[in-house]
Every structure is written in structure tokens, then in C-alpha cells.
N, C-alpha and C positions, 0 to 999 in steps of 0.2 A: 756589324755591317748593315748598311741601310737596305740595299736591294740586291737580290740574287736572281739573275736571269737564267732561264733554262730554255734552250732553243736549238735550232739547226745551225751547226757550225759550218758555214759555207765561205770558202775563199772567193771573193769577187776578183776576177781576172779581167782587167780592162784592156781592150785592144781596139785599134783604129782599123776600120775596113772600108772598102768602097761598096757601092750598091751591087756591083757584079759578084762580089763574094757571097752576098746574101742569096742572089739568084742561083749561083752555081751550087749552093748547098741547100737549096729549097727552104730557105728561112723567110718567114714573113716579118717585114720590118715592124718594129715597135711591139712585138709580142714576146712571150716567154715560151720556149719549147723545152719540155722535159726529155732527157735522154736516159734510156734504160740500158743501152748497150755501151759498155765501157770502151771497147775498141773504136766504135763509131765516134764517140766523144773525143777520144784521144787523137784520132786522125784529124779531127777538126782543129784541135788545139795545136797540133804539130805544124800546121800551116800558118800559124799566126805569130806576130811579134808582140810580146807582152809589154804594154806601156807601164802598168803598175798593178800591184796586188793589194787588196784590202781585206781585213778580217770581217766578213759580212754575215748575213743572216738577219732576219727581221728583229728579233729580240736583242741580238748582239748590237745592232745599230742603236737601239733604244738605250741599252746599258752604257755604251760609249758616250752617248749624249748626256746621260745622267752623271757620268764621271766628269765630263767637261764642265758641268755645272757645280762641281766641287763635292759631290757626295761619294761616300765609300761604297763601292759596288763589286760584285763578283759575277762570274758566268760559268755555266756548265754546258758543254756541247761536245759531241763525240767527233774526234779526228783520228786519223791513222798516223803512225810514226813514219811520215814521208816528207818530201820537200814542202808541199803545201801545208801539211800539218804543222811543221815547224814555223812556217811563215804566219800561220793563223795565230799560234800561241804568242809569237813575238809581237804581232800587231796589236793584240789585246794588252799585253804588258806595257807597250809604249803609251797606251791610253790610260794607264793606271787602273786597269781592270784586273782583279785577282781571278786567275783561271783555275777553277777547281776540277781539273781533269788531268789524269796522267796518261799520255798517249802511248799506245803500243802498236805493233804491227797488226793490222786488221786484214781480213779477206778482201775488203773493198778499200779503195783509196779515199782520201779526204774529199769531202763534198766540194764541188767547184761550180761557180756560175760564170760563164763567159759573157762579158758585157761588150757587145760589139757596137762601137760608136761610128756611125756613118758621117760624112761631111756635113749633113744637115742637122747634126747634134742629136738625131734620134738614136735610141738605145734598143738593141735587139738582144734578148738574153737566151742563153742555152745553159740549162742546168743539169748537172749530174749529181744527185744527192749523195752517192757513195755511201760511206759509213755513217754520215750524219743522221740518216733516217733509221739507223739500227740501234738507237739509244735504248738501254735497258736499265732496270732498277739498280744494278751494280754500279752504274755510271753516276748515280746520284748520291752525293755525300749528305747523309742525314745531318751530320754535324754542321755543315755549311748552311743547310736549310734552316735548322733550328736557331742558328746565330744571326740570321737576317731578319729584319723587321717585316719584310714582305718579299714574296717570290713573284716573279713575272714570267709567265709561260706563253708559248706561242701556239696557236691553233694548227699551224703548218706541221708541227711535230707530232700532233696527236694521231695515233693510229691503233688499230686493234693489235693485241698481242703485247710484245715487249715494250713499245713506247707507252702504251696505256698503263702498264705496271710502273714504269718510271714516273709517269704523271701522278699516279695514285700514291706512290711512296712520298713524292715531294709534297703533295697536297696534305697528306695525313700528318706530316711533321712540321708543317708551316705555321707561322704565327698569323700571317694574312696572305691571301692569294689574289693576284691580278692575272688576267689573261687577255690576250688579243685574239679575236676570232679569225684574224689573218686574211681570209680570202673567201669570196662567195662560193668557190668550188669546194673549199674545206667544209663550209657550213652545210651545203647541200648534201655532201657525202656523209657527214657525221651528225646529221641534224638532231636525232634523239639524244645522242651522247652529249653534244654541246649544250642542248637545252637543259639537260640534267645538271651539267657543270654550272651553268649560269644561275639556275634556280637554287641549287643546293650546296655548291662548293666554293664559288668565287665571291670574294669581297668586292672586287672591281672588275667590270667587263669593259674592254675597249672594242669598238666596232665602228664600221662606217654604216651609212644609212641603208645601203643595199643588203649588207650582211644581216643586220638586226631585223630588217623587214622580212627577209626570207626565213630567218630562224623562228620568228614568232608567227609567221604566216599572216602578217598584219595587212589589212586592206589600205590603211593610210597611216600617216605618222602619229596621229593622235592615239591610235591603237598601240603603237610602240611605246609611247609615253605611259599609257595606262598599264601596260604589261610591266614596265620598269618600276612604276610606283608600287605595285603590289609586292615586289621582291624584297623591299626594305634593304637594298644593297645599292652600291654605286654602279650606275650604267652610264658610260661616256660614249657619245656618238658624234663622229665627224660627219658633216653634211656638205662637203665641198664648198660651193659659193655661198651657202646659207650659214656657214660658220660651224659651231659645235655646241652641243648641249650636254649637261650632266644631270641625271636624275638620281636623287638621293632620298629615298622614302617619298614623302609627299612634295618635296621641294624640287623645283626645276630651275636650273641655271643655264644661261645662254651666253655665248661669246661670238662676236662678229669676226669675219675674216679681216685681215689687214688689206687696205686698199693700195692701188697703184704699184703692185709688185711686178718686177720684171721676171716672169717665170721662165726658167731655163730647163728644168728637169724635175718632174714630180716624184722621182724615186726617193723613198725614205720619208715622205711627208707624214704618213701615219706613224712611222717608227719614232720620229722626232717629236711629234705631237704627244705621244705616250710618254716620252722622256721628260718633256716639260711638265706635263700633268703630274707624273709620279714624283718628280723633284718637289713640286709644290706640296703634294700630299704628305710626303714624309717630313717636310719642314713646317708642317702645321699651317700652311696658307689656307685661306678660305677656298671653297669650291670654285667660286667665280675667278679668284686669282689663279687657281690651278689651270682652269680653262684658258685663261689669258696667257699663262706661261707656255702651255702647249701650243697655242696659236702662234706665239712669238717664235718658238723653235721651228715649227713646220714652215713658217713664212721665210725664215732664214735659209733653210735647206733647199727650198724649191727655187731659190734664186742663184743656185750654183749647180755644178755637175756632181752627181754622186750623193750617197746617203749619209755622208759625214760632214760635220762642220769643221 
């Protein structure tokens, strides 16, 4: 197997709503709200008509993208044996992703993200992580890790306790390790741990400019590049309108964004960029070509609704 992703198994539940629905439920348009109360989340879901469900989560989106490019891939993510858990598994299988997880009845339900689409095409998200965030080392198949050329982890999943043990087990058995820093909130919350991973454990780090700048406490982008050069590992940074760069030892590669795109929805841009880059990497393309493949994939996904091509 080429790549094994390990991440939050979240079912994206897409529903159309009007602006009044957001107001009535105290939701701020275009933001993501985390729910910790299962009943409160369920009450919200009960009042909605589901348009469609997609097996989501950041690394899962990347893994599906890599599968669509023709590579053999797998995924580990924790779901419960419930309706959404079954939909999650079926969704991955339809995309030719091998799912290395045997679901069972858990104390918490399968993780769910309600994606509320208003008439202006804006997306407001409500997430209940459920059992997804409770991943532990028993959920990680050593055999699957060892048989993949590279594993791809997501920063969203990292947490003290059981998730950290799951990460450690995966990293210690992997041939190569890539990870996405995921989100500025994750970086600021786990800065010392993430810095240790980037310096000592990861072969490839994916980040956006904000995340890597915060992680390294850099004053400017030159400091980010200098930090990356000293690592002697691959650091890949997306920079919005400035394109993307990859630093590999002393070498710095750059790629511009594609021009004149009709941007519809930025969801999944980073996930699909990582998919394109990793596809290039495991197929022995040059670093510049990997960046260009990442840019091509992210350019496609932002011209449509949703994080899947």
C-alpha cells in the first residue's frame, strides 16, 4: 500500500438552511462551532433535512484524493457501530479506500459535522467529534502501518492521553511519516509537542503560513525558511495567494497559484493540496512537480462545493 491515513473519522452531513435557522440557533455564519453536548447536537440535527452525507475529516479527504489519482491507499479512523458509522465505512469503500478499522458499539456516536449551506452558498459548520477523538493505540493496526510506504497523520487528532499513544504507535512502526499541522488552534494548543514532532519524528510536514509561523515563533517568512532548512526534512507550506513552497534541506522550491479561478468554496483546499503533493512524492516526481500537482488539486476543489472531487 502506498499511503495510510490516520485521522478523525467525521461524517459530513450537508443540509440547506436559511439565515433564520442560523439566527434561531445562535450560529455565526461561515464559522465552525464545536458541540460537546450530544443532546444539544442531536436536537439541531433532528430539525434538519439531510441533503447528502460524505465520509469526511481532513486526512480522509486527502486519502480519497490520492485514491482518485490512482494510488493504493488506506485509512484508520474511529467510528461507532451506528447508522453514520456504516455510512462512513461505505463512503470510503466507494472511493477504493481500504478501511482498517472494525467498528463496534461505542459509548459515543460516530463523529459528525453538520454543514449548513445558506442561499448565498456560505457554509456554517457544527461539529460533534463523538468517538472519533477517542482513538487509542488498539485502533491502530501495526500491520497496516508497516505495509504502507508512508503514513499521513492529522494535527486535529493529536491530544494528550490515548490519541498521543495511538500517534506514537503509528510513528514508531512507520517507514515514513507525514503530518498536517491542521489548524492554528491546534498548533497554539500543542506547540511544544508539535515542534518536537516536526523536528524529530516527521519526514514531511504540511502547514499553512500562519501555522508554521506560530509554531516557530518566526518574525517573518525568511525565519520560517531558515528554520526549515536546518531540519533536513521536507516542509511544505501553502501561502494562499502567494502560492506554495517546499523546503528540503538547503533547497527551496516554489509554485504559483493558478490564475482566473472561479472560487466557490475553500473547504478542502489544504486537504487536496496534500493529496496532490503526496501522490507526486510516492510516484517519485520532482519536488517542484509535487508542488504543482498539489496546486492543481487544490485549484480544482475550490471551484466546486465540498471537499471532494
